[in-house]
N, C-alpha and C positions, 0 to 999 in steps of 0.2 A: 254092447254098442254104446251105451252111455259112458262106460268106463273108458272106451277108446276115444271118445270125444273130449273127455276130461283130460286124458293124457295128451291129446293133440293141443288142446288150449294151453296146457301147462308148458309144453315145449314151445309153443308160439311166444308165450310170455317170457320164457327164458331167453329166447332168441332176441326178442325185442329189447330186454334189459341188457343183454350182451352187446347189442348194436349201440344202445345209448351210451354204455360205458366205453366202447371203442371210440365213439364220437367224442366223448369227453376227453379221452386220453389224447386223441388226435388234435383237438382244439388247444388243449393244455400244451402239447408239444410245440404246436405252431406259435402260441403266445411266448413260450419260453425262448424259442429260436429268435423270435422277433425282438424280445428284450435283450438277449445276448448280442444280436446283431446291432441294436441301437447303442448298447454299452461299448461294444467294440468300435463303432463309428465315432462315438464321443471320445473314447480313449485315443483313437487315431487322430481326431481333430485336435485334442489337447496336446498330443505329442507333436503334431505338425506346427501348432502355435508356439510350443516351447522350442522346437527346432528353429522356427523362423526367428523367434526372439534371440535365440543363442547366436544366430547368424547375423542379426542386426547389432551393430556396435552400440554400446551404451550411449554414446554421444548422439545417436540418431533416434533413440527410443523416446516416445512421449511418456512422461512420468505418470504413474497412478498417484492420485492425491488423496490422502486421508485428512479429514477436518475434525479437530477436537477442540473443545472449549476448555481453556486453562484458567479463566478467571471471569467472574460475572459480578453484577450488581454495581457497575461503574456508571459514572455520569459524564458522558461526552469525553471518553479518553482520547487525547489529542495526538500524543506521540509516545513512542516506546524507545528506551535506550537500554543497552546491556552493559553491565559491569564486567571486569575481567573474571569475576567469580561465576558469571552466568546469571546472576540475579538481574531482574528487570526493574528499571526505574520507569514510572508511568506518570504523565501529567494528565490531569482531568481539568477540563475547561471551567468547571465549578470552583477551581481554586485549591486543588489538592495535589501534592506531589508525594508519591508513595513508592515503596520498594516491595517487590514481589518475589517470593521464594517458594517454589512448588505450589504456586496458586495462592499462597497465603499473603495477605496484604499488611504492611506496616506503614502507617503514615509517617512521612519525614517532616513535612511542613505545610502549613496553610499560610502563604505569604500575606502579611497584614495589608499590603497595598494593591492587591489584585482588584481590578474593576470587572465585575462579572455582569454583563448585560448584552443582550442580543447575541452578536457573533463574537463578542469579546470575553476575555477571561485569561486563565492560565493556558498557554498554547504550546509553542515550540519547546523542544528539549534536545540537548546534545550532551554526550559523555566525552570528557577530554580523552584523546588517544593515549595520554600519559597518566590516566587515572591511578594506576597502580602506585605511582609515586607522588601525585599531587592531590588526588581525591577531589577534583574539580568536576562540577556538573553545571550546565548552563540552561537557563530557561528564558523564554521570551513571552511577554505578556502585556496586556493593557494595565497601566499602573494609575493609581490615584495621585501620585506624587507630582509636584511642580505643576499643578493645575490639570494634570492628566496627559499622559503620553504613552507610547509603546516603548518598552525598554528591554535590554538584554542584561540579565543578572547572573553573575558567576557565584556559585556557592561551593564551599568546601565542606566535605562531610568528614565525620570521625571515622574510626576504624570499623565501627559497626555499620557504616553506610546509612545510618538512620538519624543522625543528629547533625544539624548545621553548626559549624564552628566559626565560619567567616562568610560574609557577604560583600561582594563588590559589584556595583552597578557600572558595567563596562561600556555600554552603549545606551545613551538616553536621548531624549528629544525627538524620537521617531514620531511624526504626526499621528494623531488618533482622531476618529470621528466623534468628537465630543458632543455634537449637536444631534447625533442620531443613535443608532444601535451599535456603535463601535464597528461599523462596517469596514471591510477591507483592511484588516490589520496585518495580513500576511503572517510573518512570524515563523516561518520554517527555518530551522537551524540545522547545520551539518558541518562536520569537519571534513575537509577534502584531503586528497592524496598529497597535497602540498603542505599539510600540517596546519593550515589556517582555518579559521571559523568563518563560514559563509552564512549570510543572513538574508532571507527573502522577505521583503516588506510589501505592504499594500499601499495603495494611493490614498487611503483614509477618506475616500469619496470627496476629494478636494480637486476641483478643476485646476489643471496646470501643474500639480505637484509632481506627477510622474516625469514631466519635462524639465522641471527646475533642477539644474545641476547641483544646487547647494542644499536642496531638500533631501532628507533621507527617505521620503515616501515614494513608493512605486519604483523601488530599486533592488538590485542585488548589491550587498555590502560584503566586503572581504577584509577581515581584520585578524590580528593575532589574538592569543588568549587573554590579553589585557584590553582588547577593544581598540587597539592602535592600528592605524592604516599600514598596509604592507606594500611593497613594490609590485608593479605589474597591474595596478588598477587602471581605471579609465583615464585619469589625469585631466589636463586641460582646465576648464573652469569648474570642474566637478569637486565636491567634497572629496578629500583624499581617500575616504573609505569606500567610495562608490566604484563598483566594478561594471555595472551596466544600468541603463536607464529605459524609461518607457514601458514600465510594467504596471498592470492593473491590480492584481492580487495574487502574489506568488503562494502556492500551496504545496509544492513539492520540489525537492532538490535531490538528484541522484548523480553519482560520479562514475566516469569511466575509470579504468585502472590507472590511467595517466592522461595527461594533456594530449589531445590529438588535433593537429592543425588549429591550434588556438582555442579549441573547445575542451572544457574540463568534464562535460557530462550534459545533463538536461535539466531544465526546470519545467514545472507544471503550473499553469496559470488558469484562473477562472475567466471566462469570457463575460460579455455583456448579455444581450439577449440572443447571442450567437457566438460561435467560434471560441470555445475553450481551446487552449493551446498547449502543446509540448514544444519548448524552445531549446535551442542549443545554449549551453552555459558558457558564453563567451562575452568578451568585451564588445560594447556597442549599443545601439539604439534599437529597441524592439517595438516601437511604433504606437504605443498607446498614448493618444493625445486627445483627451476629452475636453470639451469647451468649459468655459466659465459663464453662467452657473453650470454645475456638474450635471452630466447626463448619463444615465445607466444604459443607453442604447448606442448603437453605432459599431463601426469596424474596429476590431482589436488592433490591427496593424495598418497604420496610415502609410500607404505606399508612395505618398508624395514626399515623405521625409528622406533626405539624402542618405544613401547607404543603410537604409533600414534593414533589419534582419528578419527574414520571413520564417514562419514556424515550420518545424519538422512535421507536425501533425496539427490538424484543427478539426473540431467536432462538426463544422459545417455552418451554412448560413441560416438554417431554419431551426436549430435547437441547441441546447447546452445540456451536458451531463454532470457538470461540476466534479471534475477529476480532483483528487487530492494528493496524498503523499505517494511517493514512488521509490522503488529500490530495484537494483539489478540482481537477479537471481544468481547465486554463486554456489558452486560445488558440483561434482560429477553426478550426484544422485538426481540432479535436475535434468539429466539427459539432454534431449534436444532443446529444452528450455534454458539451459545454462546461458548466462549472460543476457537473457531477455529481461525486458523491463516490466515489473509488476506495479500497476497503478490502482490504488483504491479509489472508488468512485462514490460520491455522495448521492447526488440527485438521481443518477442512473442505476444506483443500487447493485453494484457488481464489482468484481475484480477484473482488470484487463491485463492480459499477458501480450506484450508487444515486442516485435523484433526490430529493435532500434540500435544501430551502431554507426559510428562515424557521422553522426548527425543526419542519418537517413533511416527511413522506415521501410521494411519489406513486408509484403503481404498484408493481411488484415489481423485485427486483434482477436485473441481467444478470450472468451468470457467465462468466469467462474463465480461462485458464491452469490448466486442470484436470489437466494432465499433468506438472507440475513439483513435486509434493509440497507441503510446508508453505511458506507465504509469510510473511515478517516485515515488511520495510520497503516503503513506497510513497511515492515522492517525485517531484514534477514537476521536471524539469531546466530549465536556462536555454534549451534548444533547444525546449521545449514537449513533449518526449517524456516518458513515464512510466517511471521506474526502480523496479524491484521486486527484492527479494532473496529467495532461497530460505533455508530454515531446516531442512535435513535432517541436518546434521552430518557427521561423518567426514571433514572437509576437503574435501567435494565440493560445497560450496554455490556459487551463482552470483549474478551481478548481471545481470538481464534488462532490456532496453530495449524498450519498446512504442512503436512509431512510427505515428501515425494518418495516413491520407490520405483525401481525398475524391475522388469521381469528377469 
């Protein structure tokens, strides 16, 4: 009897273990099926996305952006220019002009006459479109010469692109804020599709300067590579180098591929306590008319001025974001963003992508780079990537490279 009971218990144990093993196998099988099903679903989703991307023309795709740091340890890098070799020339507000190759910095010059104070220093930069034959680069800065002014200096470099062999001061006497912190110096330089040098100046915080047709403050100037006036400027009572008047502090210039209905592109301008602006780059009056003594508040565009030109975009009546340099994105790898305007933003600490064409804006701005602080320069490189500089100071600024890819 006892032997039978032991046998029964043993059989019950075996049955119980067999049941547990069967349950384990069943659960494992179910889990495996679920994993396989999830993998198949993910593969189907990926395939569907790839199919959708394949069906979407490249020109309609939003690019994926990869951000990389290509240089660091800079002090307020203000502008970037590219030589035919692909090397970068960079101006730092602290008074250094340098060449960068593969992220390695070689100083070219520290101009003896740069006045570094407040907003002032070594600012704008442009590379001559005929650099391969003339080796000319241009810089705009607050100078200590002639009692102090803002000036544009052309320098010729040697074959190594690192030694200055000739200097020519081609535009001098642009007013500067001697009594203050060198405010509103402007100094954005760019060569246009017309082959001329365009210079954006600030009003130097001088009441009436932007309205004065003979003053070079608060203007867009348009000159040849020698600093001489060219045909097609504003004319009338204005200095012959003046293209437009009524500007407060030009920070950016970007060009269309060609002149469209009298407009060559856009300018970016700092507002007062309101209304930063993006304006058309065309002849005329843009409405900045501060009183004397100078005031830092008020409307940017005085609509009572006859034939005043209204902005394409303004930041609004309640705030400013301090937009800076701007460039149009070029190249098929930018997809749906090709020909859109990229604007570096200082106070607002971001990069804006804006759909502006023919002096009109469509939709709202897309924002990027919100975790890098203040942004100053924005320039398309010869490789089609976008290069942006930070403007945070303390020798910790960077040059960032934004590379677009499409699916």
